[in-house]
SEKESE-539049 format. One record per residue (C-alpha): x, y, z; residue in one letter. Coordinates in Angstrom, 1 decimal. Each point is the difference from the previous one (the first is absolute). Layout:
N
((X,Y,Z),"A")
...
***
This chain:
232
((108.1,108.1,97.5),"M")
((2.4,2.8,-1.1),"P")
((0.8,2.8,2.4),"S")
((-2.1,3.1,0.1),"S")
((0.4,2.6,-2.8),"P")
((2.1,3.0,0.8),"K")
((-1.5,3.4,0.8),"G")
((-3.6,0.6,1.1),"N")
((-1.6,-2.7,-2.2),"V")
((-2.1,-2.4,2.1),"P")
((1.2,-3.6,-0.1),"H")
((-3.6,-1.3,0.5),"H")
((-3.2,1.6,-1.1),"I")
((-3.4,-1.4,1.1),"A")
((-3.3,1.0,-1.5),"L")
((-3.7,0.1,0.8),"I")
((-1.4,0.4,-3.6),"P")
((-3.4,1.4,1.0),"D")
((-2.7,1.4,-2.3),"G")
((-0.6,-2.6,-2.7),"N")
((-3.7,-0.2,0.5),"R")
((-0.5,3.7,0.3),"R")
((2.0,0.5,-3.2),"W")
((-2.3,-2.4,-1.8),"A")
((-3.1,1.6,1.4),"K")
((1.1,3.5,-1.1),"K")
((0.5,-1.3,-3.5),"K")
((-3.3,-2.0,-0.1),"G")
((1.9,-3.3,-0.3),"L")
((-0.4,-3.3,1.7),"G")
((1.9,-0.5,3.3),"V")
((2.2,-2.8,-1.5),"L")
((1.2,2.4,-2.7),"V")
((1.3,2.2,2.8),"G")
((1.7,-2.9,1.7),"H")
((1.5,-1.1,-3.4),"D")
((1.3,3.5,-0.6),"K")
((1.4,0.1,3.6),"G")
((1.9,-3.2,-0.5),"I")
((1.5,1.3,-3.3),"E")
((1.2,3.1,1.9),"N")
((1.8,-2.3,2.5),"L")
((2.2,-1.1,-2.9),"A")
((0.7,3.7,-0.7),"N")
((0.9,0.6,3.6),"M")
((2.4,-2.9,0.0),"L")
((1.8,1.5,-3.0),"K")
((0.2,3.4,1.7),"W")
((1.4,-1.5,3.1),"C")
((2.7,-1.8,-2.0),"R")
((0.9,3.1,-1.9),"E")
((0.3,2.0,3.2),"A")
((2.2,-2.6,1.7),"G")
((-2.6,-1.4,2.4),"V")
((0.8,-3.6,0.5),"R")
((-3.1,-1.3,1.9),"V")
((-3.6,0.8,-0.9),"F")
((-3.0,-1.3,2.0),"T")
((-3.6,0.5,-1.0),"A")
((-3.2,-0.8,1.8),"W")
((-2.2,-1.9,-2.5),"G")
((-2.8,-1.4,2.0),"F")
((-0.9,0.3,3.7),"S")
((-1.6,-2.6,2.2),"T")
((-3.0,2.5,0.3),"E")
((-0.3,0.0,-3.8),"N")
((-1.5,-3.5,0.1),"F")
((-3.2,1.5,1.4),"S")
((-0.6,2.1,-3.2),"R")
((-2.6,-0.8,-2.6),"D")
((0.4,-3.6,-1.0),"R")
((0.2,0.8,-3.7),"S")
((2.7,2.5,0.6),"E")
((2.1,-2.4,2.1),"V")
((-0.4,-2.8,-2.6),"Q")
((1.0,2.4,-2.8),"G")
((3.0,1.0,2.0),"L")
((1.1,-3.6,0.5),"M")
((-0.1,-0.5,-3.8),"K")
((2.0,3.2,-0.5),"L")
((2.6,-1.2,2.5),"F")
((0.3,-3.3,-1.8),"E")
((0.3,1.7,-3.4),"K")
((2.6,2.6,1.2),"K")
((2.1,-2.6,1.9),"L")
((0.1,-2.1,-3.2),"L")
((1.1,3.1,-2.0),"E")
((2.6,1.0,2.6),"S")
((1.6,-3.5,-0.3),"E")
((0.9,0.7,-3.6),"G")
((0.8,3.7,0.3),"R")
((3.4,0.6,-1.5),"N")
((0.7,2.8,2.6),"E")
((-0.3,-2.5,2.9),"V")
((2.7,-2.2,-1.3),"H")
((2.2,2.7,-1.7),"K")
((0.3,2.0,3.2),"Y")
((-0.1,-3.0,2.3),"R")
((-3.0,1.0,2.0),"I")
((-1.0,-2.3,2.8),"R")
((-3.7,-0.2,0.4),"V")
((-1.6,-0.9,3.3),"R")
((-3.7,-0.2,0.8),"V")
((-0.6,0.4,3.8),"L")
((-3.2,-0.4,2.1),"G")
((-2.6,-2.6,0.7),"R")
((0.4,-1.6,-3.4),"I")
((-1.9,-3.1,1.0),"G")
((-3.2,2.0,-0.1),"Q")
((0.3,0.4,-3.8),"F")
((-1.3,-2.4,-2.7),"P")
((2.3,-2.9,-0.7),"K")
((0.8,1.2,-3.5),"Q")
((1.2,3.3,1.3),"V")
((2.1,-1.7,2.7),"Q")
((1.6,-2.1,-2.7),"E")
((0.9,3.1,-2.1),"K")
((1.4,1.6,3.1),"I")
((2.2,-3.0,0.8),"R")
((1.2,-0.1,-3.6),"E")
((1.0,3.6,-0.2),"V")
((1.8,-0.1,3.3),"M")
((1.8,-3.2,-0.9),"E")
((1.3,1.3,-3.3),"K")
((1.3,3.2,1.5),"T")
((1.2,-1.2,3.4),"K")
((3.7,0.3,-0.9),"N")
((-0.2,3.5,-1.5),"Y")
((1.8,2.5,2.2),"D")
((0.2,3.4,-1.8),"R")
((-3.5,1.3,0.8),"Y")
((-2.9,-1.2,2.0),"Q")
((-3.8,0.3,-0.6),"L")
((-2.2,-0.9,3.0),"N")
((-3.8,-0.2,-0.6),"I")
((-2.2,-0.2,3.1),"L")
((-3.1,-2.1,-0.7),"L")
((-2.4,-1.1,2.7),"G")
((1.9,2.4,2.3),"Y")
((-1.0,1.7,3.2),"G")
((2.5,1.6,2.4),"G")
((-1.7,-1.3,3.1),"R")
((-0.4,-3.4,-1.4),"Q")
((3.7,-0.1,-0.9),"E")
((0.9,0.8,3.6),"L")
((-2.4,-2.6,1.4),"V")
((1.4,-2.6,-2.4),"D")
((3.5,0.9,1.0),"A")
((-0.7,-0.4,3.7),"V")
((-1.9,-3.2,-0.5),"R")
((3.0,-1.4,-1.9),"R")
((2.4,0.9,2.8),"L")
((-2.2,-1.4,2.7),"V")
((-0.5,-3.2,-2.0),"G")
((3.8,-0.4,-0.4),"E")
((0.6,0.8,3.7),"G")
((2.1,3.1,-0.8),"R")
((0.2,3.1,2.0),"E")
((-2.3,2.9,-1.1),"V")
((2.4,2.9,-0.5),"N")
((0.7,2.5,-2.7),"E")
((2.6,-2.0,-1.8),"K")
((-2.1,-3.2,-0.1),"N")
((-3.2,1.9,-1.0),"I")
((1.9,1.6,-2.9),"A")
((1.3,-3.3,-1.2),"S")
((-3.5,-1.5,0.1),"S")
((-1.8,2.6,-2.1),"L")
((-1.0,-0.7,-3.6),"Y")
((2.7,2.5,-0.9),"T")
((2.8,-1.8,1.8),"S")
((3.3,0.7,-1.7),"G")
((-1.3,3.1,-1.8),"I")
((1.3,3.4,1.2),"P")
((-2.5,2.4,1.6),"D")
((-1.4,2.6,-2.5),"P")
((1.7,3.4,0.0),"D")
((-2.9,1.7,-1.7),"L")
((-3.7,-1.0,-0.1),"V")
((-2.2,1.7,-2.6),"I")
((-3.8,0.0,0.1),"R")
((-2.1,1.4,-2.8),"T")
((-3.5,1.3,-0.4),"S")
((0.2,2.7,2.7),"G")
((-0.8,-2.2,2.9),"E")
((2.3,0.6,2.9),"Q")
((-0.1,-3.1,2.2),"R")
((2.2,-3.2,0.2),"T")
((-2.9,-2.5,-0.1),"S")
((2.1,-2.7,1.7),"G")
((2.7,0.0,-2.7),"F")
((3.3,-1.4,1.3),"L")
((-0.5,1.3,3.5),"P")
((3.1,-1.6,1.4),"W")
((2.3,0.6,-3.0),"Q")
((-1.1,3.6,-0.6),"S")
((0.5,1.2,3.6),"A")
((2.8,2.3,-1.1),"Y")
((-0.8,0.4,-3.6),"S")
((-0.7,3.4,-1.7),"E")
((-3.5,0.3,-1.3),"W")
((-1.1,1.9,-3.1),"Y")
((-3.7,0.5,-0.9),"F")
((-0.9,0.9,-3.6),"S")
((-3.4,1.3,-1.0),"K")
((0.1,-1.9,-3.3),"K")
((-2.1,-3.0,-0.5),"L")
((2.3,-2.9,-0.6),"W")
((-0.6,-0.6,-3.7),"P")
((0.8,3.7,-0.6),"D")
((3.2,-0.1,2.1),"F")
((2.8,0.9,-2.4),"S")
((3.7,0.1,-0.2),"K")
((-0.1,3.7,0.8),"R")
((-1.9,-0.8,3.2),"D")
((2.5,-2.7,0.9),"F")
((2.9,2.4,-0.4),"K")
((-1.9,2.5,2.2),"A")
((-0.1,-2.7,2.7),"A")
((3.7,-0.6,-0.4),"L")
((0.8,3.7,0.3),"R")
((-2.1,0.3,3.1),"E")
((1.8,-3.0,1.5),"Y")
((3.4,1.5,-0.8),"A")
((-1.0,3.2,1.9),"R")
((-0.8,-1.8,3.2),"R")
((2.4,-1.0,2.8),"K")
((-0.8,-3.4,1.3),"R")
((0.3,-0.4,3.8),"R")
((-1.1,-3.6,0.6),"F")
((-1.8,1.0,3.2),"G")
((3.0,1.9,1.5),"K")
***
């Protein structure tokens, strides 16, 4: 992975794209229309990150808790994931800009056809090293920590900070410099609890499908104004 960009541009931005369902409800549309619009906006965000010099972008796509939602919504989302993963495989931008795509989380809980698409996308982009897109699916922060500790214990390794970090789903990925959450909610909801310990957080009132390039630039300006202390 290339070195961090110069200046006050974050190397790694992580995102909680909240508000798809509320956006759809406000417009009298079906909930899956909101999710579809939200996924489309992730592609926009990836482009804005690239233009700004952000090398790593991580987005929360589906939490472990989301499995408890209405069955028809979950099934519809699985079909959407399969469709969008297939589309991403052939997107010119992914190959042109050498974007490595990683899907992280409890992937085994997803339908086999979705798992297959995930493996295909990751395999085709595994050697790309200019930018990185990480999509968290079947992700929960507490579950990630439990899985990491179980792995260490199972391997007979010492439970310390270095070994926990290397056993997380995000092993090898730098911690996020900036975490953005949309929709006006001001809570972390178990998003990357270990990795975001010293991240800067930015909360936008915009519902995710309405989050624009202007809003993104506002988040970057706010980040540039801050002085990071890393707990010191």
